[in-house]
MIPA-369640 format. One record per residue: z, y, x of N, C-alpha, C in turn; residue in one letter. Coordinates in steps of 0.05 Angstrom, whole numbers, plus 5000, padded with zeros to 4 digits. Atoms other than C-alpha are relative to their C-alpha. Example, Ala and Ser with C-alpha at 12.3 -4.5 7.8 and 13.67 -1.06 7.14 Angstrom:
BEGIN
500049765018515649105246500050245018a 499949764984514349795273501450224985s 
***
This chain:
BEGIN
502550064991568683815549500049695005m 500350274997566383105548498949935028h 501150084975564382705610497050014997e 503049965003557282855627498749735004l 501350255001552982245610497150044991s 502749985007545482275613498349855020y 501950114983539381955640497450195003t 502349834997532982285666497549825003v 502750125000525882035651498150215011e 501849824987520182335691497249934988r 502750045012513382455658498150175017l 502149864986507082675696497249954990e 502850035006499882805683498450225011v 501649794986494283195716497850054978s 501949935018489483605672498350225013v 501649794991483584065684501250274990p 498849765008486184765684498350134979v 501749895022480185005642500749894972e 499250125026482084515587502850074992e 497249915006489384675593500250284988y 499849745009488485425586498850024974t 501249985026483785335527502049904979a 498350145020488784865491502950124999a 497149934999495585165513500750275009c 499249744988495385855542499250224981v 500449765017496086475497501850215011d 498249804987498487045542501050204979v 498849795019499287585484502149884983p 498050135018503187095440502649955018k 497650044983507986895496501350255013f 499049754991508687595523501650124978l 498449895021511187795456502749854997a 497450144998516387225459501850115024y 498549924976518287445529501650274996c 498749745004519688165504502549974987k 497450035014525387885462502049875018d 498250154982528587515521501550205018c 498549814982534087845563499050005028p 500950014973530487665627497550185001n 502449844999524388095606500650275016y 499949774983523388635659502550025016n 497450014983529888425695499849795021t 500350214982527087835735497250015012r 502749994988521187835784498449774989w 501450225009519387165755499050024971s 500749955029518587455684498450244995c 501649755006513887935651501850244995p 502749954995511788455652499149975030p 501050044973507288325711498050235005f 502149834994502488785748497449865006d 502550174998497088235744499849874973f 500750165023493687855690500649705005d 499250264995496887165684497449815001p 502450185002489886865666498750005027l 501250024973487587055738501349795017e 498650224984492786565767498849734989i 501150255011490386005720497249965009w 502950024992483086165736499449925030s 500550054970483986065811500249705008r 499750294995485185305804498549834983y 501250215016481884675779501649834985d 498150225010487684215766502750094996t 497149955004494584275736501449744998l 498250245001499583725752502550084985r 497549955017504883755698502249785007l 497850174993511683465715502350084981i 497849965021516983395660502349815007a 497550164998524283145665500950004972c 498950045026526782885601502949895001v 497350094998534282855597501049894974l 498950125024537082355547503149985003s 497149985000544282435528501449804982f 498450175017549681995502500650134975a 499149895026551482095428502550175003p 497549844999556382655419500350185024g 499949834977554783015484500350294991q 499549725009557483725480497850185014d 502249814993552584305488500550125030a 499549894973555884605550499549805024q 500650214981555383955588497049955001s 502850045001548283875567498550245015a 501349774987546384585591500649975032v 499450044973549984435657498149785013q 501850234990545983785665497150115003a 502849884997539384175651499950185025l 500049824977541384685706499849845026k 500250194977542484115757497449885003e 502550134998536183765741497950205006v 502149804993532184405742500050095028k 499949934971534784585810498549775017k 501350224985532383895836497050024996d 502750005004525783965802498650245012l 500949754986524584665829499649955031v 500250084971526084405899497749835004e 501950194997521383835888497150154999e 502649865003515784295864499450185024l 500449844975516684765925499149815022l 500950194979516284155971497149914995a 502750075008509983915934497850225008l 501749784992506984595944499550015030e 500250004972508284556018498149775010q 501450234990505083866022497249984989s 502850015011498883995980498650285007v 501149754991494584516014498850174977p 501249825019492585125972501349974972g 498950035028496984925913502250224995s 498149805007501785375876502049884978f 498050115019508385125841500450204977a 498949855025510285345770502749884993l 497350065004517585345759500549894971s 499250105027521085005702502050234989a 498249795011523685635667500250225022g 499749764985525686305698501349935028t 498850024974527586365771503150074998c 497049955002535186305778501149985028e 499150044973535686285855502250205007y 498149784994539486945862501950034975c 498149945022545887095822498950204983e 501149785014542687745802497550075014r 502749924990535387905810499850275009c 500349744990533488485852498550194981g 501449845020528888715797501750164981k 498049865019534788895753501150245013a 499049784986536989375806497750185014d 502349844988529889665822499449915029g 500450074973529889265886497949775002m 501950234996524588765916501549734995p 499150285002525488015907501449945027c 498550074976530787765956499249745013r 500750254991527687105963496949934993a 502850055009520087175954498649735008p 501050274994518686525989500549804981e 499250185023522186175930499050074973r 500649915027519786595873497349884990l 502350125015515086225826500150084971r 500249925028512886375756500349744983y 500050235016514085885698497449994984s 502250035018508785615653500250194978i 499649815022511586025598499550295006e 500449734992511686675637497050075004a 502949964996504186575651498549944972l 501150045023502886465577499649744988g 500250275008503385735572501849924977g 498550105023505985395508501049725009d 498850234991510784875534500249794980v 499650195022511984575467497349834995g 502850115005504384455455499449835025k 500750164977503984205528501449734998t 498550265001509383675518498749824979m 501150185020506183415454497449925006e 502950064994498883445475499649815025k 500550144976499483195545502149795009y 498050164992505982855553501449824977l 499450175025506782565481503050004994q 497250005007513982795474500750294991k 499349735009515783385430502650115011p 497549874989520983875454502150004979i 497649995019527983855422501750225013r 498549774993532884425423503049944992w 497149995007540484495421500350184975i 499849845022541984735352502850014988r 497349985010548684995325502049855016n 498150144983552084685385499649695000g 500550305001548983985370497749955020t 501850094979545583655427498149794987v 501750205011539183275407499949765019p 500150244983537582585436499050045027e 500949934974533882915492499350295003y 501049714994532083595525498149975023l 502150034981526383735570499850255017t 500849794982524384145631497149955008l 502750054994517084245647499350215023v 501149844975514284515714497249905007g 502750094994507584415747499150095027g 501449934976503084465808497150074994l 502849935001496784845806498549925028l 501450124976491884505853497050055001m 502850004996484884495881499050294994n 500849735004483785245887497150035001p 503149945002476785505868499250165024k 500649844975477185975929501949885021d 498150094979481685925990502950034990n 497249995010487886055946501650225012g 498549804986489786645987500450254980s 499749765015492387285957502049964978g 498250075022497186935908502850055012l 497149984991503987225923501750124978t 498149885020509987425883500450285007s 499649714996511388145873502950045004k 497149954997517788445897500650185023g 
***
């Protein structure tokens, strides 16, 4: 394993939720992708849900997108890159939860699936062990993060392929803001 060497660039933009959902949200398409993921029906943050994801989007006027772009030194090994992503994701999720606390009526969207617990209670038929921390990702709610990065943050997503780390990797989270009603009733299940 090589020494971990990377930098983090932060990208942000706020967009109207109505515009975002029209351009980037396709719940049936992404639900089909989710069904192929090992997290499907094993994590409270992942589908299937007992609610329509479009209902969450429709409750808010504004989506603040926050992306972290990790740029790696040439030759970075994949294991180190994935570890870096996990570290940056943890910090981004903490930041999103703090933003949610500071912006009345807002709701944080995680960068990927919830990984707070070593094993999610859903896998054992149990409620969420940390419902105060559980948040859904943009993808879990039907959002196309690839399209999001290109359209709103002008940076296409890159992937680790065959163990080769690209010049950068991305994490995307968000904050739904300006509730159309009082924002109440939005809770995680578990």
